[in-house]
C-alpha positions as CSV (number, residue, x, y, z in Angstrom):
1,M,0.0,0.0,0.0
2,N,1.3,3.5,-0.9
3,G,2.5,5.2,2.3
4,D,0.7,8.4,1.2
5,T,-2.7,6.8,1.2
6,P,-4.7,7.3,4.5
7,T,-5.8,4.1,6.2
8,R,-9.5,3.4,7.1
9,R,-8.6,4.1,10.7
10,D,-7.0,7.4,9.8
11,R,-10.1,8.5,7.9
12,G,-12.3,7.5,10.8
13,G,-10.3,9.5,13.2
14,G,-10.5,12.5,10.9
15,M,-14.3,12.3,10.7
16,R,-14.6,12.0,14.5
17,R,-12.4,15.1,14.9
18,W,-14.5,17.0,12.4
19,A,-17.7,16.0,14.2
20,C,-16.3,17.2,17.5
21,L,-15.4,20.6,15.9
22,V,-18.9,21.0,14.5
23,A,-20.5,20.1,17.8
24,A,-18.2,22.6,19.7
25,A,-19.1,25.3,17.2
26,L,-22.9,24.7,17.6
27,L,-22.5,24.8,21.4
28,L,-20.6,28.0,21.2
29,A,-23.3,29.6,18.9
30,A,-26.0,28.5,21.3
31,A,-24.2,30.0,24.2
32,E,-23.8,33.3,22.4
33,A,-27.4,33.5,21.2
34,P,-29.7,35.8,23.3
35,A,-31.9,33.9,25.8
36,R,-35.6,33.8,24.8
37,E,-37.9,35.5,27.2
38,A,-39.9,33.2,29.4
39,D,-42.7,35.6,30.4
40,L,-44.1,39.1,29.7
41,A,-45.8,41.0,32.5
42,G,-47.4,43.5,30.2
43,W,-46.7,45.7,27.2
44,D,-43.9,48.3,27.6
45,G,-44.2,48.8,31.4
46,T,-47.9,48.4,31.6
47,R,-49.5,45.9,34.0
48,W,-52.9,44.3,33.7
49,G,-55.5,46.0,35.8
50,M,-54.0,49.5,35.6
51,T,-56.2,52.5,35.7
52,E,-56.1,55.5,33.3
53,A,-54.5,57.5,36.1
54,E,-51.7,54.9,36.4
55,L,-51.3,54.9,32.6
56,G,-50.9,58.7,32.7
57,A,-48.2,58.4,35.4
58,L,-46.4,55.8,33.3
59,F,-46.4,57.6,29.9
60,G,-46.9,61.2,30.9
61,K,-47.5,63.7,28.0
62,R,-47.1,60.9,25.4
63,L,-50.5,59.6,26.4
64,R,-53.4,61.2,24.4
65,R,-57.1,61.2,24.9
66,V,-59.6,59.6,22.5
67,D,-62.8,61.7,22.4
68,P,-65.3,60.2,22.1
69,P,-63.9,56.9,23.4
70,L,-63.8,53.9,21.1
71,V,-66.0,50.9,21.9
72,Y,-64.8,47.3,21.4
73,D,-67.5,45.0,22.6
74,D,-67.3,45.2,26.4
75,A,-64.1,47.3,26.3
76,T,-63.5,51.1,25.7
77,V,-60.4,53.0,24.6
78,G,-60.1,56.5,26.1
79,R,-56.3,56.8,26.0
80,F,-53.7,56.0,23.3
81,L,-50.1,56.6,22.3
82,P,-49.8,58.0,18.8
83,E,-46.2,56.9,18.6
84,A,-45.2,53.5,20.0
85,E,-42.7,50.8,18.9
86,F,-42.3,47.1,18.8
87,G,-38.9,46.0,17.7
88,E,-37.9,48.7,15.2
89,L,-41.5,49.2,13.9
90,P,-43.6,52.2,14.7
91,F,-47.2,51.6,15.8
92,R,-50.1,53.4,17.4
93,A,-51.0,51.9,20.9
94,L,-54.6,51.7,22.1
95,F,-55.3,50.9,25.7
96,Q,-58.5,48.9,26.1
97,M,-60.2,49.2,29.5
98,D,-62.8,46.8,31.0
99,E,-66.1,47.8,32.5
100,E,-64.4,48.6,35.8
101,G,-62.0,51.0,34.0
102,R,-59.0,48.8,34.3
103,L,-56.5,47.7,31.6
104,Q,-57.5,44.5,29.9
105,Q,-55.7,44.7,26.6
106,V,-53.2,46.7,24.6
107,L,-53.6,46.9,20.8
108,L,-50.8,48.0,18.6
109,E,-51.7,48.8,15.0
110,R,-50.3,50.0,11.7
111,R,-52.7,51.0,8.9
112,D,-52.9,50.9,5.1
113,A,-49.5,51.8,3.6
114,Q,-47.7,50.9,6.8
115,A,-49.4,47.5,7.0
116,T,-47.2,45.7,4.5
117,P,-46.2,42.0,4.2
118,A,-42.6,43.2,5.0
119,A,-43.8,44.8,8.3
120,F,-45.7,41.6,9.2
121,A,-42.5,39.5,8.5
122,A,-40.4,41.9,10.6
123,A,-42.9,41.7,13.5
124,L,-43.0,37.9,13.2
125,D,-39.2,37.7,13.3
126,E,-39.1,39.9,16.4
127,L,-41.7,37.8,18.2
128,Q,-39.9,34.5,17.3
129,A,-36.6,35.9,18.5
130,R,-38.2,36.9,21.8
131,Y,-40.5,33.9,22.4
132,G,-39.7,31.2,19.9
133,E,-42.2,29.7,17.4
134,A,-45.9,30.6,17.8
135,D,-48.0,28.2,20.0
136,L,-51.1,28.6,17.9
137,V,-52.4,29.8,14.5
138,C,-56.0,31.1,14.3
139,G,-58.6,31.5,11.6
140,T,-60.6,29.4,9.2
141,P,-58.5,28.0,6.4
142,V,-59.5,29.1,2.9
143,R,-59.1,26.3,0.4
144,G,-56.4,27.0,-2.2
145,Q,-55.3,30.2,-0.4
146,D,-52.3,29.4,1.8
147,T,-51.5,33.1,2.2
148,S,-55.1,34.1,3.1
149,P,-55.3,36.9,5.7
150,V,-57.4,34.7,8.0
151,E,-54.4,32.3,8.2
152,R,-52.1,35.1,9.2
153,E,-52.7,35.2,13.0
154,R,-50.1,33.8,15.3
155,V,-50.4,33.4,19.0
156,W,-47.7,33.2,21.7
157,I,-49.0,32.0,25.1
158,L,-46.8,33.1,28.1
159,P,-47.6,32.5,31.8
160,T,-48.8,36.1,32.3
161,T,-49.5,37.6,28.9
162,T,-50.7,36.2,25.5
163,V,-49.5,38.0,22.3
164,H,-51.4,37.9,19.0
165,L,-49.9,39.0,15.6
166,S,-52.4,39.5,12.8
167,W,-52.1,40.9,9.3
168,L,-55.5,41.7,7.7
169,D,-55.4,42.5,4.0
170,Y,-59.0,43.2,3.1
171,R,-58.0,44.7,-0.2
172,G,-56.8,41.3,-1.6
173,G,-58.6,39.0,0.8
174,I,-62.2,39.9,0.5
175,L,-64.1,39.3,-2.8
176,Y,-67.8,40.0,-3.3
177,H,-70.5,39.5,-5.9
178,D,-72.2,42.4,-7.7
179,P,-75.3,42.8,-5.5
180,S,-77.3,43.8,-8.6
181,Q,-76.9,40.3,-10.0
182,D,-79.3,37.5,-9.4
183,L,-76.9,34.6,-9.1
184,T,-79.8,32.1,-9.3
185,D,-81.0,33.4,-12.6
186,P,-80.1,30.8,-15.3
187,L,-80.1,33.6,-18.0
188,V,-77.1,35.4,-16.4
189,P,-74.0,34.1,-18.2
190,E,-71.4,32.4,-16.0
191,L,-68.8,35.0,-16.9
192,E,-70.9,37.7,-15.4
193,K,-71.1,35.8,-12.1
194,R,-67.6,36.9,-11.2
195,L,-66.1,38.2,-8.0
196,Y,-64.9,41.8,-7.5
197,S,-62.2,43.0,-5.1
198,R,-63.0,45.8,-2.6
199,R,-59.9,47.9,-3.3
200,S,-61.0,50.7,-1.0
201,L,-61.0,48.4,2.1
202,P,-58.1,48.9,4.6
203,R,-55.1,46.9,5.6
204,R,-54.2,46.4,9.3
205,L,-51.2,45.0,11.0
206,L,-52.1,44.3,14.6
207,L,-50.3,43.2,17.8
208,R,-52.6,42.4,20.6
209,F,-51.5,41.8,24.2
210,H,-53.8,40.6,27.0
211,P,-53.7,38.6,30.2
212,T,-53.3,34.9,29.6
213,A,-55.9,34.3,32.3
214,R,-58.6,36.1,30.2
215,K,-59.5,33.1,28.1
216,E,-62.5,35.0,26.6
217,L,-60.0,37.3,24.8
218,M,-58.6,34.4,22.8
219,S,-59.4,34.2,19.1
220,A,-61.8,31.5,17.8
221,D,-60.6,28.6,15.6
222,C,-57.1,28.4,17.1
223,R,-55.0,25.3,16.6
224,P,-51.3,24.2,16.8
225,P,-49.3,25.2,13.7
226,A,-48.8,22.5,11.1
227,P,-45.5,20.6,11.4
């Protein structure tokens, strides 16, 4: 055998050394990666159950009044922040108060031109970096539309706070029939029974924070993400 040719034992030893180097590099990268957050007490210094006076003490002159207050089912919004951030994205923050006037939910929103797929992807990356992969996805699947807006809600459930990320693109996601057409009329040609897109409807990128204990604030039709 040529003395320059490595033996099978030599080759095996080289592979083992290579595997050890790879394992060491992976352990080093894991050690250097930022630790994921295990819990969230509330959004940006808020705590669930705060009063409007306590919100005012926390945010000072940044906090603005909504007049008249906005109504969301059994919650009202009388205070908001016109400028708030999540990650590096600017949002508007709405503070939803329960019937007793205490904070039950914080809603961050971007509208229309700011509610882009790129902004959704950036918010998703930030949430995954902080809390890992989403625990649930919510919405009713639309056959043949994997990117349908109703599929674009992700939920992270932490011990104290649950976080929802939603991107609602009504412009491309809602189609409707011309109401002047009788779709049951056999004399109407099939080509005229088409769908129209509501281009004037808005887009929304939403981040929703609420107490995990408030199960009634969860979205319907939630399930674990597909493997």
